[in-house]
N, C-alpha and C positions, 0 to 999 in steps of 0.2 A: 612459515608453516603453510602448506598448500591447502586450498579450499577443498572441501569434500561435500558430497551430497547436496548440491544446490546452494551452497553458502559461498559468500565472497567476503574476503577480508577488507575492511575499511579502516585503515589505521589500526588502532588497538582493538577496535570493535568489529565483531563479525556479525553480519546480519544475513538472514535468509532472503535471497532474491525472490521476487514475486514469481518469476518463471512461468507466467501464464497459469497460475494455480486455479484460476477460475475463468470461465468463458464470459465474455461480455455479451455475446449473442446479439441477435436482432429482435427488438421488441418495439413496435411502433407506438405502443401505449405508455412506455416508461422512458424517461430521459436517460441518456447514456451515463451521465454522472451518477444517477441513482443506481444503475446496474453496477457501476464500478464501486460505489459505496457499499452496496450489498455484498459484493465479492470480497472487498477489503475487510468488512466486519466479520464475515465468515472465516477468513484467514486469521484474523486477530483472535477470535473466539476459539479457533482450533489450535492456537499457540504456534503458528507457523513462523513467527518472527522471534529469533533469538534476542535475548537481552530486552525484550519488550519494546524494541525500537523499530519504528516503521521505516521502510525505504523512502527515499526522496520522491517528490512528485515527478521529477525528471526521469528517475529510474522506472517508476510504475508506468508512466506514459510511454516510455520506449518499449517496455515489455508487452504492454497491451495494445500498442499502436493507436493510442488516443492522444489528444492534446493535453498539455500540462494544466490548462485551465479546467478541463474536465476533471482531472485528478484533484486539483485544488478545491473545486466545488465539492467533490466527494469527501475530501479530508475536512472541509469546513463543516459539513453536516455531521460528521463523526465527532468533531469537537463540540458543536452545538448540542448534540444529543448526549454528551458526556461519555462517549465510548473511548475517546482518546484525549490526552492532555497535550496541549502545545506548550512546550517550555521555552524559556529564554534561549535565544540562539537557535541554531538549526536543529530540526528534528522534532518528532512527536512520539509520545509514549502511550 
């Protein structure tokens, strides 16, 4: 089945790609990972990820042009703050 409207098939699961849904921008007073975190949280709260599953850190990093470490720090803050849950195996919800 072909992907439509910014979605990409991943096995049997279809997830919405980040597709630069939020600008990271330049802000000398705020670390980059916090800007990525804020953008991801906004996308999560807006329901932009089908199946409630987040894209991989590699995918987000490629879409935003940042390092995977930056995305991993953002994801770690989301986990710590209880916004997302990291399950066993790959993926976060």
